[in-house]
C-alpha positions in Angstrom: 11.6 -29.9 -10.1 13.5 -31.9 -12.7 10.3 -32.2 -14.8 10.0 -28.4 -14.8 13.7 -27.9 -15.8 13.4 -30.4 -18.7 10.7 -28.3 -20.4 12.7 -26.9 -23.3 10.3 -27.9 -26.1 7.8 -25.5 -27.6 5.1 -24.6 -25.0 1.9 -26.5 -25.1 0.1 -23.8 -23.2 0.3 -21.1 -20.6 -1.2 -22.7 -17.6 1.2 -25.4 -16.6 0.9 -27.8 -19.5 4.3 -26.9 -20.7 6.4 -23.8 -21.3 9.5 -22.4 -23.0 12.3 -20.6 -21.3 12.7 -17.9 -20.1 10.2 -17.9 -17.3 8.6 -14.5 -16.9 8.5 -12.8 -13.6 6.2 -9.8 -13.0 7.2 -6.9 -10.9 6.5 -3.3 -10.3 9.1 -0.9 -11.7 10.3 0.9 -8.6 13.9 0.6 -7.6 12.9 -1.4 -4.5 10.6 -3.7 -6.4 13.3 -4.4 -8.9 15.9 -5.1 -6.2 13.5 -7.5 -4.5 12.8 -9.3 -7.8 16.5 -9.7 -8.5 17.1 -10.9 -5.0 14.5 -13.5 -5.4 15.9 -14.6 -8.8 19.4 -14.9 -7.2 18.1 -17.2 -4.5 16.2 -19.5 -6.9 19.1 -19.5 -9.4 21.5 -20.4 -6.6 19.2 -23.2 -5.4 19.0 -24.6 -9.0 22.1 -23.7 -11.0 20.6 -25.3 -14.1 18.1 -22.4 -14.2 20.9 -19.8 -13.8 23.1 -21.3 -16.5 20.1 -21.5 -18.9 19.3 -17.8 -18.3 15.8 -19.0 -17.4 14.3 -15.8 -16.1 13.1 -12.6 -17.6 11.8 -9.5 -15.7 8.5 -8.1 -16.9 7.9 -4.7 -15.4 4.2 -3.9 -14.9 2.8 -0.4 -14.3 0.3 -0.4 -11.5 -2.3 2.3 -10.6 -0.8 2.6 -7.2 2.5 3.7 -8.7 0.9 5.9 -11.3 -1.3 8.0 -9.0 1.0 9.8 -6.5 -1.1 12.8 -5.5 -3.8 11.1 -3.4 -3.9 8.7 -0.4 -4.3 5.1 -1.3 -7.6 4.9 0.5 -9.0 7.5 -1.9 -8.1 5.5 -5.0 -9.0 2.0 -3.9 -6.6 0.8 -1.3 -3.2 -1.0 -1.3 -4.5 -3.7 -3.7 -3.8 -1.1 -6.5 -0.1 -2.1 -6.2 -1.0 -5.6 -7.4 -4.2 -5.5 -9.6 -2.4 -5.2 -13.0 0.2 -7.8 -11.9 -2.6 -10.2 -10.9 -4.2 -9.7 -14.3 -0.9 -10.4 -16.1 -0.5 -13.6 -14.1 -4.0 -14.8 -14.9 -3.6 -13.9 -18.5 -0.4 -15.9 -18.8 1.7 -12.8 -19.6 4.0 -13.7 -16.7 4.7 -17.0 -14.9 5.0 -15.7 -11.4 5.1 -12.3 -9.6 7.2 -10.8 -6.8 5.5 -8.5 -4.2 6.2 -6.6 -1.0 4.0 -8.7 1.2 2.6 -5.8 3.1 1.3 -4.3 -0.2 -0.5 -7.6 -1.1 -4.2 -7.8 -0.2 -5.2 -10.6 2.2 -7.7 -12.2 -0.1 -6.1 -12.9 -3.5 -8.1 -13.2 -6.7 -9.4 -16.7 -7.6 -6.8 -18.7 -9.4 -3.8 -17.0 -7.7 -1.9 -18.4 -4.7 0.9 -17.1 -2.5 3.5 -19.8 -3.2 6.6 -18.6 -1.5 7.8 -16.1 1.2 11.4 -15.2 1.6 13.3 -14.6 4.8 12.1 -11.5 6.6 14.3 -8.4 6.7 14.3 -6.2 9.8 10.6 -5.3 10.2 11.1 -2.1 12.2 10.0 1.4 11.1 12.6 4.1 10.8 12.3 7.9 11.3 13.9 9.9 8.5 15.1 13.2 10.2 15.3 16.5 8.3 17.7 19.4 9.0 15.4 21.0 11.6 15.4 17.9 13.9 17.6 17.5 16.9 19.9 14.7 17.9 18.2 11.3 18.2 17.5 10.1 21.8 17.2 6.4 22.2 15.1 6.7 25.3 12.6 9.1 23.6 12.8 8.4 19.9 10.3 11.2 18.9 11.8 13.9 21.0 14.2 15.0 18.2 11.2 16.2 16.1 10.4 19.9 16.8 7.1 20.7 18.6 4.3 21.2 16.1 6.4 20.0 13.1 4.9 18.6 9.9 5.8 14.9 9.3 5.0 13.0 6.1 3.6 9.5 5.9 1.3 7.6 3.6 0.4 5.2 6.4 -2.5 5.7 8.7 -1.0 2.9 10.9 2.2 5.0 11.4 0.2 8.3 11.7 -2.1 7.0 14.5 0.8 5.6 16.6 2.9 8.8 16.2 0.0 11.1 17.1 -0.8 9.0 20.1 2.7 9.6 21.4 3.1 13.2 20.0 -0.3 14.8 19.5 1.4 18.2 18.8 2.7 16.9 15.5 0.9 17.4 12.1 0.8 14.7 9.5 0.3 15.0 5.8 0.4 12.4 3.0 3.7 11.7 1.3 3.8 9.3 -1.6 6.4 8.0 -4.0 9.4 5.7 -3.8 12.1 5.7 -1.2 14.3 8.2 -3.0 11.4 10.6 -3.6 10.5 10.6 0.1 14.1 11.1 1.3 14.4 14.0 -1.1 11.3 15.8 0.2 12.6 15.5 3.8 16.1 16.8 2.8 14.4 19.7 0.9 12.5 20.7 4.0 9.0 19.9 2.8 8.6 17.8 5.9 10.5 17.9 9.2 10.6 14.1 9.2 9.1 11.0 7.6 8.8 7.3 8.3 10.0 4.4 6.1 10.4 0.7 6.6 13.9 -0.2 7.6 13.7 -3.2 5.3 13.4 -1.1 2.2 16.2 1.2 3.3 18.5 -1.8 3.8 17.7 -3.3 0.5 18.5 0.0 -1.2 21.8 0.4 0.7 20.3 3.5 2.4 20.3 2.3 6.0 22.4 5.3 7.0 19.3 7.5 6.3 17.5 5.9 9.3 17.8 8.6 11.9 15.9 6.6 14.6 14.7 3.0 14.7 11.4 2.3 16.4 11.0 -0.9 18.4 8.0 -2.9 17.3 6.6 -2.5 20.8 6.4 1.2 20.3 5.5 1.2 16.6 3.7 -2.0 15.6 4.7 -2.8 12.0 2.3 -3.6 9.1 1.3 -7.2 8.5 4.0 -8.7 6.3 6.4 -5.8 6.6 9.9 -6.8 5.5 8.8 -10.0 3.7 8.9 -10.6 0.0 6.1 -12.8 -1.4 5.8 -14.6 -4.7 2.5 -15.5 -6.4 1.8 -18.0 -9.1 -1.3 -19.4 -10.8 -3.0 -22.0 -8.6 -3.0 -24.5 -11.4 0.7 -24.2 -12.0 1.7 -27.0 -9.7 5.3 -27.4 -11.0 6.2 -23.8 -10.3 4.5 -24.0 -6.9 6.6 -27.0 -6.0 9.8 -25.3 -7.2 9.1 -22.2 -5.1 8.2 -24.2 -2.0 11.8 -25.5 -1.9 13.3 -22.0 -1.3 10.6 -20.7 1.1 11.5 -19.5 4.6 9.3 -21.5 6.9 9.5 -18.9 9.7 8.4 -16.1 7.3 5.4 -18.3 6.3 4.4 -18.9 9.9 4.6 -15.3 11.1 3.0 -13.9 7.9 0.2 -16.4 8.1 -0.6 -15.1 11.6 -0.3 -11.5 10.7 -2.4 -11.7 7.5 -5.1 -13.8 9.3 -5.4 -11.0 11.9 -5.7 -8.4 9.1 -8.3 -10.6 7.4 -10.3 -11.0 10.6 -10.5 -7.2 11.0 -11.3 -6.7 7.3 -9.8 -3.3 7.6 -9.5 -0.8 4.8 -6.6 1.5 4.1 -8.4 4.1 6.3 -8.2 1.8 9.4 -4.9 1.8 11.3 -4.0 -1.8 11.8 -0.7 -3.3 12.9 0.3 -7.0 13.2 3.7 -8.3 14.1 4.6 -12.0 14.9 7.8 -13.6 16.1 8.7 -17.3 16.3 10.5 -18.4 19.4 13.1 -21.3 19.5 10.4 -23.6 21.1 8.2 -23.0 18.0 5.9 -20.8 20.0 4.4 -17.9 18.0 4.0 -14.5 19.7 1.7 -12.1 17.9 1.0 -8.5 18.6 -2.0 -6.8 17.0 -3.0 -3.1 17.0 -6.1 -1.2 15.9 -6.5 2.6 16.3 -8.1 5.8 15.2 -6.1 7.7 12.5 -5.9 10.7 14.8 -4.3 8.7 17.6 -7.1 9.3 20.1 -7.6 5.6 20.5 -4.9 2.9 20.2 -5.4 -0.7 21.3 -2.7 -3.3 21.4 -3.2 -7.0 22.3 -1.0 -10.1 22.2 -1.6 -13.8 21.9 0.7 -16.8 21.9 0.4 -20.4 20.8 2.0 -23.1 18.6 3.3 -22.0 15.2 1.1 -24.7 13.6 -1.9 -22.7 14.7 -0.7 -19.5 13.2 -3.9 -18.8 11.2 -6.1 -19.6 14.1 -4.1 -17.3 16.4 -4.3 -14.5 13.9 -8.1 -14.8 13.5 -8.6 -15.1 17.3 -6.6 -12.0 18.1 -8.3 -10.1 15.2 -11.7 -11.0 16.6 -10.6 -9.9 20.1 -9.4 -6.5 18.8 -12.7 -6.1 16.9 -14.8 -6.8 20.0 -12.8 -4.4 22.2 -12.5 -1.5 19.8 -15.1 1.3 19.6 -17.7 0.6 17.0 -16.8 3.7 14.8 -13.3 2.3 14.0 -14.4 -0.6 11.8 -18.0 0.6 11.2 
């Protein structure tokens, strides 16, 4: 780490041979993405005050196609990797030194030359229901009962859609895109009776009060990596990789490794409802729940696996393979 901090001479290159300050951090421009980036920078600056005092970091907002195209489902425009494509390019081109991502939006197989160097402590991974004016009072014992029969709910996630429709086949689902504030506004305005958002994002934006109902992960299996912030760097940039490893949350790394391995084993697209949620017990046993379903909720399969946290990747692949074997052929083609 000290070698990195001493690099105040003119840069010898953009790929780890040397650099000038400030270090450039790539991020999407949404309010949540900027909050996550600044949270990451506060952690790394607190860990290394020399960097904070030197004003060593500079935000570099990058527009992604996933943010620009808001009128179509992600599956129709290329999948969730569209939230990272331009950021990956900027990293490989040396325009930024590292990049901050919502891990659930980061594809399981990164482009050659890029590595996931750091994961921060997980925020609450549960999904929340955003209730509109037409909804009734929440019922903890029956969380979906407050949504009127036949109501229209908004979600951009086939994972959420499939699980909701399996429990409430009378509901109708339509795509809702945009940032947290946009989605909240559309529910308030009556475009949708209700919608679904990750509690982690609401908390980070100071909007937890908007969560009308919280869904237990046993009822609504979260997306792989939900609630975790991940930081990518160039594979060749060993110094930055070492610096970031010092602030990584080991629990987040273990659970995310299992969840992303499951997702990779299924090789699912944005059209395939897949959930993955891991927890780490005090004895270092990892418990992983996986889900695969049809978008209309007519088939939902949940399976679990347990084992040592050191085997996180193997456990994820094994459970993913099991889900693939037991799911109908049409789900994954």
